[in-house]
N, C-alpha and C positions, 0 to 999 in steps of 0.2 A: 782735557777740557773739564773744568769744574762743573759738577751737576747743579742744576737749578732746582730749588725746593719750591714746590707749589702745594697749596692747600686743596685737597680733593674731598674732604668731608668735615662737617662740623656738627657738634652737639652742644646745645645751650640750655642752661637752667638759670633764669634770672627772676628777680622779684616782680618784673612787669611782663613776664612771658616764659612759658616752658616750651622749648622747641625753637629752632633758629628763626624760622619765618614768623612765628607768633611773636617772638621778642622783637624782631625788626619792625613788624607792623605796629606794635604798641609804641615803640620808640619813635617812629615817624608821627604817630598821633600825639606824642607828648605825654603819654600815660605814665604816671609815676607809681612805683610799687612801694614807696616809703610811707610808713604809718607807725602807730604805736605798737610796740612789741606785744605779740600775743602768745609766744611759745612759753612764756613764764610771766609772772607778775613783776614788772620793772619799776613799781612805784617807789621803791627805796633807793633807786639810782638817780643821779642828777641828769642822766641822758636816757630817754625812754623811747626814742624812735629808732627804727631800723628798716632796711629793705629786706623783708622776709619772702622766701619762695613759698607761695601758697598753691594748693592744688596738687602737690606731689604726693601721690599714694605710693609709698615705697614698695609695697608688695606687688604692685603692678609693673615695676621696673627692675626690681632686684630679686634674684632667686631667694626663696624663703630660707634656705639654709644659711645664706650669707647675712640676713638681716640681724640676727643676734650677735654676729661677729664684728659688725661694722658701725662706725660713727656716721652721722648724717653727711659729713663731708665726703666720706668714701662712697656712700650710697649715691651721692650726686655724681661722683667721678665714674662710678660703674655705669650709671644710666647714660651720662654724656658720652662715654667711650663707646657704648653699644650703638648710640645714634650716629656718632661720627664714623664708625666703621661701616655701618649700614649705608650711610650717605655716600661713602666713597665707592661702594659697590664691590668690596672685597669680602670674601668669606674666609673661614679659618684655614681652609686648605688651599687658598690662592697662592700662598708663598710658604716656603719652609719656615719653621718657627724661629730659626736663628737669623732670619732676614727681616724680622719684625721686632721693633723695639719700642720703648716708652720712656719719656722723661716728663715728669710733672713738677709743678711748683706747689709749695705749701707755706703758709704763713703761721698757722696755729696748730696744725695736726688735729687729732680727734678730741677736742676740748670737752664736748658734751659727754662722750663715752667715758673719758677719764674722770670727769666730775662725778658721774653716777657711781662708778666703781669705788672711788675714794670715799664717797658717802657710805657705801656698803662696808668698807673697811672700818671706818670710825663709828658708824651707827650700829653695825651688827658685829661681824667678826671676819677674819681673813678667809674663812671658808665660803663666804658669800661673794668674794671678788671673782669676777669672770676670768677664766684662763686667757680669754682673748684680750684682756687688758695689756698683756705683754707686748702687743703690737698695734692694737686698734687706735692708740693715742699718738703713735709715732709719725713724724713728718713724712717718712718714706712709705707709709702704708698704702696710699693711693696707687703709687707706681707698682707696689707689690701685688695688691689685689687685682689691679687691672691686668698685669702681666700674667697672673695665674688664670684669670677668667678667659683671656683670649690667647693663651699660649704664646706670649711674646717673649722669646728667648734671646733676642738681639740686645743691643745696647740699652741699658736701663739706668735710670738715675732720678734724683730729686734735687731741686734748687730751693733754697730758703733765703729769700731776700725781700721779705715784706711785699709791698705792692709791685716792686720792680721785678720780683721773681717770676711772674707770669710770662713776661717778655723774655727773660733770661732762659727759661725752660724751652720756649719755642726756638730761641737761637741755638741752644744746645742740640735740639732735634735737627735743626737745619744743618749743623756741622756734621751730624751723623749721615744725613742724606748726601752731603757733598763728599763724604768719605766712602760712599758706596752702599750704605744700608738702603734697601728699596723702600721701606715703609717705616715711619715713626709716628706713634701716637703721642700727642703732647698737649699741654695746656695747664689749667689750674682750676681748682674748686676750693671754696672756703665756706665753712658753716660753723661759726663760733658764737652764735647767738644763744648763749645759755648763761646762767648767773655767773659762773666762773669766767667765761669768755668776756662778758660785758664788763666785769670788774677789772679784768686785765686791760681792756681798752680804755675804760674811764681813767685808770691810773696814769695814762700818758698825758692827760690834760688837753687833748686836742679834739674831743667830741663836742658837737654842738649841744647845748642844753635847751634849745628851743622846743616848745611843745607843738608848734605848728609845722606840719610836714612840708608846707609850701615855703617856709622861711628858715628851715633848719640847715640846709646845705646849699651855700651860695658862693661857689668859687668865682673869683674875680669881681665880686659884688662889694659895694661899699659897706654892706652889713655882714660880711663874712665873719664867722666866729667859730669855725670848726667844721667837722664833717659828720655825716651819718654813716654808721657801719651797715654793711649788707652781707648777703650770702649768695652763693651760686658761682657761676663762671662759665667757662667754655672749654671743650676738648676739640682738638683738631687732628686730622690725619694729614701728614706731610709725605709727599712722594717726589721722586726725581721726575722732572717735567717730561723728559723724553719717554721714560717708561710709562708714565700716566697717559701720554698721547698714544702710545703703541697699543694700550689696552682699551682705548676709547673712553677714558675717564673724563668727567667734567672737572675743570679747574676753577676755583673761586678766585685765584690770583696767586701771585708770587711773593715769597718772603725775600726781598731783594737787598735789604741793608739793615745792619744792626751795629750798635756800639753801646758800651756801658762805661760809666765812670763812677768815681767815689768822691764825695765831698769831704773837704777838710773838717776837722772837729770845730764845733761852734766856739767862737771867741778867738780863733787863731788869726783872724784878720785876713785870711786868704779867701778868694772868691769861690762861689759854688762852681761845679763843673758840669752843669746840665748843658750849657752851650756846647761844650766840647763833645758831649755825647751826641747831640743833634748833628753837628758837623761830621762826626765820625760815621754816623749812620748814612748820611747823604753821600759821603765819599765811598763807603762800602757799596752803595747802590749805583755809584757812577752817575749821580744826579746833581743838578744845581738847585739852589733854593726855589727858583721860579718854576721848577718842574713839579713841585708839590702842590696838589690841588687844595688840600685842607689838612688841618692838624687836629687829632684827638688829644687834647691836653690831659695831663695828670689831674689838675684842678683840685688841689688839696683843700681849698676852702679856709685856709689860714692866711691872713694878710701877708706875712713875711714869705711864706712858701709861694703864694700866688705872685708876689712881686718878683721873686727870683725867676720863676718860670716865664712870666711876661717879659722880663728883661732879656732872657735867653732867646725867646722867640723874636723879639724886636731886633736883637743883635744879628740874628741869622737872616730873617726875612724882611727887615725894615719895619717902620711903624705901620701897623694895620696892613702888613704885606701879604697876609694869607688868612683865609677864614679859619677860625679856631672854635672848637666846640667841646663840651664836657657832657656827653649823654649820661654819664653815671650819676648826674643829678636826679635821674629817674630811678636809680637802683640803690644808691648809696655806694660807698667804696667797698669793693668786694675783695680787697687785699690780693691774695694770689690769683683769684679769678678775674681780677679787673683787666689786666693786660690782654689775656686771650679773648675776653668778651669784646674789648675795644678793637682787637684785630678783626673779629667777625663783623663788627659794626663798620669798620673802615672798608672791608672788602665788599660788603653789601652796598655801602654808599657809593663806591666807585662803580659797581655794577649798575646801580639805578640812577646815577648822576644826581644825587641829592644828599645833603648833609643834615642830620637831625639836629635839633636845637639844644641849647643849654637851658633847661626849663627853670622857671621861678626867678631867674636873675633879671631884674628889671631896672637896676640902678648900678651899672658897671662902675667900679671905682675909677677915679681919675688917676692919670699918670701911668696906666698900664700900656697904652698904645697898641692894643691888639684888636683885631676885627672879630669880636665874639658873636657867634651865631646865636641869637635869642629869639623867642617868640614862636617861630614856625620853621619848618625845614626850608633850606635854601638850595635851589638848583645849582649844580656845579659841574664844570667840565674837568678834564685832566685824567691822567693815567696813574698817578701815584699819590699816596697819602702817608703821613707821618703819625706814629702813635708814641706817646710818651708815658712813662711810669716812673714814679719815685717812691722810695721806701724809707721808713724811719731808720736813722743811723747813717744816712748819707748815700743810699743807693740811687743811681740814675740809670735808666735804660731808655733807648730810643730805637724804634724799628720802622723801616720803610716797607710798605706793601705796594704792589703794582697790579694793574688789571692783568687778566690772563693774556698771554701772547697769542696773536692770531696765527702763528706758524703751526 
């Protein structure tokens, strides 16, 4: 019998809340963490807004010896991993080291660390470049540092697929649980709000240039003109459901379905493949469209991407057939951290029977035919939710989560 992967611990850092319950409370209140960038002077950039994590005192959460070795994104991952493991109730000696693994997602690696050390190289000389530069910038550094800190010697890896990568990493961890690994730590964090990181994002031409935090990121709105970047994300512990029950662990819910597809190149004339990912995730979960209580959409905030997503949802669920929300309008798009944070949001929404709103969207564009939750949270019943994530270059990922089983 194939093992069922359940979420037994979570650790969250988001622009509108540090800690899972703090984030969830702020999200239900509709509190936005988007504002003008404060980590550096953004005045020379066309896009100056972002979702920054505030109030994170790194030395309160990361051992002092690791601070000079790590980028902000890794510091987030270390803190989130500490919290997720503490939340699940396991200690370092609860399982043999080779029965504990880690898979994370990364979209940018340690941009801020890399920028600083390159500045030392060109502004001073090579002797001033940190030896830690050899790995602190790398996409796999979060998995590496987390595995060292918690002695995780089981399956280890990293997924790089822009925003879709966060769901892909959780799916890879789920595969390892189903193959017999007792515990997997997974998720994603991103923190590329530095001059170099923002320059790279601006170059894509898909950031909003609005100066108003309430009008900058408007997915499915008639005024949508791009997105706002953000930082943070979530780490999760996954366990086999039966083992978790045997040790009396609390389960937030089950990762019950997943599928990923890839879009054809632009201009090919072939349709996007998001709908196929949605149907694949439902099939993997053994569910019908009417079993889904709500959808956390990718919500790109670009008219064409929004149209493709709305059409996929309408094709699967029917016109206005399921409540749809984009709570990342309160945080910005967190890239590799977005999907894991949306999974936490979906699990808490199922737990509490309420869907958070898509804030600031007050004039949904015509022709989308989706039931967008706006204004205030909406009560909802049901046992399953769908989370979508899409990445630049054609990545599509869909994941279904369920309430914890009563068995």
